[in-house]
C-alpha positions as CSV (number, residue, x, y, z in Angstrom):
1,M,-4.5,-6.9,21.6
2,Q,-2.2,-6.9,18.6
3,I,-3.5,-4.7,15.8
4,L,-2.1,-4.4,12.3
5,I,-2.8,-1.2,10.3
6,A,-2.4,-1.1,6.6
7,G,-2.0,2.6,5.6
8,G,-1.0,3.6,9.0
9,T,1.1,6.6,8.0
10,G,-1.9,8.7,6.7
11,T,-3.7,11.3,8.8
12,I,-6.2,8.9,10.2
13,G,-3.7,6.1,10.5
14,R,-1.3,8.1,12.6
15,R,-4.1,9.2,14.9
16,L,-5.2,5.6,15.3
17,V,-1.7,4.4,16.1
18,Y,-1.3,6.8,19.0
19,H,-4.9,6.1,20.2
20,L,-4.4,2.4,20.3
21,L,-1.0,2.6,22.0
22,Q,-2.7,4.8,24.7
23,Y,-4.9,1.8,25.5
24,G,-2.0,-0.6,25.7
25,H,-2.4,-2.4,22.4
26,V,0.5,-3.7,20.4
27,V,0.5,-1.9,17.0
28,K,2.0,-3.0,13.7
29,V,2.0,-0.7,10.7
30,V,2.6,-1.4,7.0
31,S,3.1,1.5,4.6
32,R,4.3,2.3,1.1
33,Q,6.8,4.7,2.7
34,P,10.2,2.9,2.8
35,F,11.2,4.2,6.2
36,R,9.4,4.7,9.5
37,P,8.2,8.3,9.5
38,A,9.5,10.5,12.3
39,N,6.0,11.2,13.5
40,L,5.3,7.5,14.4
41,P,6.6,6.2,17.7
42,A,9.6,3.8,17.8
43,K,7.7,1.2,19.8
44,I,5.5,0.1,16.9
45,V,6.4,-2.7,14.4
46,F,6.9,-1.1,11.0
47,A,7.2,-2.7,7.5
48,E,7.1,-1.4,4.0
49,W,4.7,-2.9,1.4
50,D,3.9,-2.2,-2.3
51,G,0.2,-1.9,-1.7
52,K,-0.4,-4.9,-4.1
53,S,0.8,-8.1,-2.4
54,A,1.5,-9.7,1.0
55,Q,5.2,-10.2,0.1
56,G,7.5,-8.9,2.8
57,W,4.9,-8.1,5.4
58,G,2.2,-10.8,5.4
59,N,3.9,-12.6,8.3
60,L,2.8,-9.7,10.5
61,V,-0.8,-10.9,10.4
62,E,0.3,-13.9,12.4
63,G,-0.6,-13.1,16.0
64,A,-2.7,-10.1,15.1
65,D,-6.1,-9.9,16.7
66,A,-7.4,-7.3,14.3
67,V,-6.4,-5.8,10.9
68,V,-7.4,-2.3,9.9
69,N,-7.1,-1.5,6.2
70,L,-7.0,2.3,5.6
71,A,-4.8,2.1,2.5
72,G,-5.5,4.0,-0.7
73,A,-4.6,7.1,-2.8
74,G,-6.2,10.3,-1.5
75,I,-9.5,11.1,-3.2
76,A,-9.1,14.9,-2.9
77,D,-5.3,15.2,-3.3
78,E,-5.3,15.9,-7.1
79,A,-7.7,16.7,-9.9
80,W,-9.6,13.7,-11.3
81,T,-7.9,13.0,-14.6
82,E,-8.8,9.6,-16.0
83,A,-5.3,8.4,-14.9
84,R,-5.9,9.7,-11.4
85,K,-9.4,8.1,-11.2
86,K,-7.8,4.8,-12.2
87,E,-5.1,5.2,-9.5
88,I,-7.7,6.0,-6.8
89,E,-9.7,2.9,-7.5
90,E,-6.8,0.5,-8.2
91,S,-4.9,1.5,-5.1
92,R,-7.8,0.6,-2.9
93,V,-8.7,-2.6,-4.6
94,N,-5.1,-3.8,-4.8
95,A,-4.5,-3.0,-1.1
96,G,-7.7,-4.9,-0.2
97,K,-6.6,-8.0,-2.2
98,A,-3.2,-7.9,-0.6
99,V,-4.8,-7.9,2.9
100,V,-6.9,-10.9,1.9
101,E,-3.8,-12.6,0.7
102,A,-2.0,-12.1,4.0
103,I,-5.0,-13.2,6.1
104,S,-5.6,-16.3,3.9
105,A,-2.0,-17.3,4.5
106,A,-2.0,-16.8,8.3
107,S,-2.3,-20.1,10.3
108,V,-4.4,-18.2,12.9
109,K,-6.7,-15.7,11.4
110,P,-7.4,-12.3,13.0
111,K,-10.8,-12.0,14.7
112,V,-11.8,-8.9,12.8
113,L,-11.0,-6.8,9.8
114,I,-11.9,-3.1,9.7
115,Q,-12.2,-2.2,6.0
116,S,-12.1,1.5,5.2
117,S,-14.6,3.2,2.8
118,A,-16.3,6.6,2.6
119,V,-19.7,8.2,2.5
120,G,-18.9,8.7,-1.2
121,Y,-20.5,5.2,-1.4
122,Y,-23.9,7.1,-1.5
123,G,-22.6,9.4,-4.3
124,V,-23.0,13.2,-4.3
125,Q,-26.4,14.4,-3.3
126,N,-28.1,17.7,-4.0
127,N,-31.2,17.0,-1.9
128,D,-32.1,16.5,1.7
129,Q,-32.3,12.7,1.8
130,V,-31.0,11.2,5.0
131,L,-28.5,8.5,4.2
132,T,-28.2,5.5,6.5
133,E,-26.2,2.3,6.0
134,D,-29.3,0.8,4.3
135,T,-29.2,3.5,1.5
136,P,-28.2,1.9,-1.8
137,P,-24.9,2.9,-3.5
138,A,-24.7,5.5,-6.3
139,N,-23.7,4.8,-9.8
140,D,-21.2,7.7,-10.1
141,F,-17.4,7.6,-9.8
142,L,-17.4,7.8,-6.0
143,G,-20.2,5.3,-5.6
144,R,-18.6,2.7,-7.9
145,T,-15.1,3.3,-6.3
146,C,-16.4,2.7,-2.8
147,Q,-18.3,-0.4,-3.9
148,A,-15.1,-1.9,-5.4
149,W,-13.1,-0.8,-2.3
150,E,-15.5,-2.5,0.1
151,A,-15.8,-5.7,-2.1
152,S,-12.0,-6.0,-2.2
153,T,-11.8,-7.7,1.2
154,A,-15.2,-9.6,1.2
155,A,-13.4,-12.9,0.8
156,V,-12.2,-12.9,4.5
157,E,-15.7,-13.5,5.7
158,A,-15.6,-17.0,4.2
159,L,-12.4,-17.5,6.3
160,G,-14.4,-16.8,9.5
161,V,-13.2,-13.3,10.0
162,R,-15.7,-10.7,11.2
163,R,-15.6,-7.8,8.7
164,V,-16.6,-4.2,9.5
165,I,-16.8,-1.5,6.8
166,I,-16.4,2.1,7.9
167,R,-17.9,4.7,5.6
168,T,-16.1,7.8,6.9
169,G,-17.2,11.4,6.4
170,V,-15.0,14.4,6.4
171,V,-12.6,14.1,9.3
172,L,-12.0,17.4,11.2
173,D,-8.3,17.5,11.9
174,M,-5.7,20.2,11.4
175,Q,-3.0,17.7,10.8
176,G,-4.3,16.8,7.4
177,G,-7.4,16.3,5.2
178,A,-9.8,19.0,4.1
179,L,-10.0,21.2,7.2
180,P,-6.6,23.1,6.9
181,K,-7.5,24.1,3.3
182,M,-11.0,25.2,4.4
183,V,-9.9,27.4,7.2
184,L,-7.2,29.2,5.3
185,P,-9.4,31.9,3.7
186,F,-10.8,32.7,7.2
187,R,-7.3,33.5,8.4
188,F,-7.3,36.3,5.7
189,F,-10.8,37.5,6.6
190,A,-12.1,36.0,3.3
191,G,-14.0,32.9,4.5
192,G,-17.5,31.8,3.7
193,P,-19.6,28.9,2.4
194,I,-18.6,26.9,-0.7
195,G,-21.0,27.4,-3.6
196,N,-24.6,28.0,-2.6
197,G,-23.9,26.8,0.9
198,R,-26.9,24.4,1.0
199,Q,-24.9,21.2,0.5
200,W,-24.7,18.8,3.4
201,F,-21.3,18.3,5.2
202,P,-21.0,14.9,6.9
203,W,-18.3,15.6,9.4
204,I,-16.6,13.7,12.3
205,H,-14.0,14.8,14.8
206,Y,-10.8,12.8,14.6
207,C,-11.2,11.7,18.2
208,D,-14.5,10.1,17.4
209,E,-13.1,8.6,14.2
210,V,-10.4,6.6,16.0
211,E,-12.4,5.9,19.1
212,A,-15.2,4.5,16.9
213,I,-12.7,2.2,15.1
214,R,-11.5,0.9,18.5
215,F,-15.1,0.5,19.6
216,L,-15.9,-1.6,16.4
217,I,-12.8,-3.7,16.9
218,Q,-13.9,-4.6,20.4
219,T,-17.6,-5.0,19.8
220,E,-18.2,-8.5,18.7
221,A,-21.7,-7.8,17.6
222,A,-20.4,-5.3,15.0
223,S,-20.3,-6.4,11.4
224,G,-21.1,-4.9,8.0
225,P,-21.2,-1.2,7.1
226,F,-21.1,1.7,9.6
227,N,-21.3,5.4,8.8
228,L,-18.5,7.1,10.7
229,T,-20.1,10.6,10.8
230,A,-21.3,12.8,13.6
231,P,-25.0,12.5,14.4
232,N,-25.6,16.1,13.4
233,P,-24.5,16.9,9.8
234,V,-24.6,20.5,8.9
235,R,-24.9,22.5,5.7
236,S,-21.8,24.2,4.2
237,S,-23.2,27.6,5.3
238,E,-23.6,26.4,8.9
239,L,-20.1,25.0,8.8
240,A,-18.7,28.4,7.5
241,K,-20.6,30.3,10.2
242,A,-19.2,27.9,12.9
243,I,-15.6,28.3,11.6
244,G,-16.0,32.1,11.5
245,K,-17.4,32.1,15.1
246,V,-14.6,30.0,16.5
247,M,-11.9,31.9,14.6
248,K,-13.5,35.3,15.3
249,R,-13.6,36.0,11.6
250,P,-16.4,37.0,9.2
251,A,-18.0,34.2,7.2
252,F,-19.8,36.1,4.4
253,A,-17.6,35.7,1.4
254,P,-18.9,32.7,-0.6
255,A,-16.4,30.7,-2.7
256,P,-18.2,30.6,-6.2
257,A,-18.9,27.2,-7.6
258,F,-17.5,28.0,-11.0
259,A,-14.1,28.7,-9.5
260,F,-14.0,25.2,-8.0
261,K,-15.2,23.6,-11.2
262,T,-12.5,25.5,-13.1
263,M,-9.7,24.5,-10.7
264,F,-10.7,20.9,-9.9
265,G,-13.1,19.8,-12.7
266,E,-15.2,16.7,-11.8
267,M,-13.5,16.5,-8.3
268,A,-15.3,19.8,-7.4
269,T,-18.5,17.7,-6.8
270,V,-16.9,16.5,-3.5
271,L,-17.1,20.1,-2.2
272,L,-20.2,21.4,-4.1
273,D,-22.5,18.5,-3.4
274,G,-22.6,16.6,-0.1
275,Q,-24.4,13.8,1.8
276,Q,-26.6,14.0,4.8
277,A,-25.2,10.8,6.2
278,V,-26.0,9.7,9.7
279,P,-24.4,7.1,12.0
280,K,-27.6,5.0,12.5
281,R,-26.0,1.6,13.1
282,L,-23.1,3.0,15.3
283,Q,-25.6,4.7,17.6
284,E,-27.8,1.6,17.7
285,L,-24.7,-0.4,19.0
286,G,-24.4,2.2,21.8
287,Y,-21.5,4.3,20.7
288,Q,-21.4,7.6,22.5
289,F,-20.0,10.5,20.5
290,K,-17.6,12.8,22.2
291,F,-18.3,15.6,19.7
292,S,-21.8,15.7,18.3
293,Q,-22.0,19.4,17.5
294,V,-19.8,21.0,14.9
295,E,-19.0,24.2,16.8
296,A,-17.7,22.3,19.8
297,A,-15.7,20.0,17.5
298,L,-14.1,23.0,15.7
299,R,-13.3,24.7,19.0
300,D,-11.3,21.7,20.0
301,V,-9.6,21.1,16.7
302,L,-8.8,24.8,16.1
303,A,-7.7,25.5,19.7
């Protein structure tokens, strides 16, 4: 298959590129980076885009069997000023519209579009509600942003393109994302749960993240939203205990909530509140997780 990845230079995108190449697929990547990063293989097709239009790269959709849209400014990269919140939403919506523009112009449409989203769709939860793909969206910043993100590519369905939405949890990967920041205190024997430790942590190993994407590309019965989270979410206190056990470090020094609120403002809710999201529809389709328990996942990632 020929597979085009928009946003293929991010942490998940890079992992997905190598995973798809391993299975013999032809991979094309578009990125806002002007040059091919050194950590991407030379055998891929690479093009720059502005994240807003199909100009200069839209022709790459011709011949593609699948398009994967992972593009968007990082949610947890910076504090949520009003300007940053606007950038987070607009970068996602604009990228989605550009993907629709490219697919609309293609003489032969791809069979499937994988549209990225996040479990932030359900908002931040401070209760024990189990969240499936049927759970309605929240009316907070994350919920509204994810709704707009998902809606940005809805028009391809009228073009006969199967569309899959992946609501990803926290990807466990030492090459990027949240995990490197989370394990740092443990290296100095100062690790522990964040806040009161009771918030849910909807995690997924990067191997399952990219394999689930490949599974959804190839499974013709797959359409609509899918939670990309491991089947056994854990609380922050359980995660801290597992990290400590794997790293052979204590896990008793909680990081106080007020410190995160002082440093990150509204964005602290991402860490202080969580979601007990489960992959109901993915498991119903028959996907088998390689890592379903967080300790085993951490042993692999932190090895």
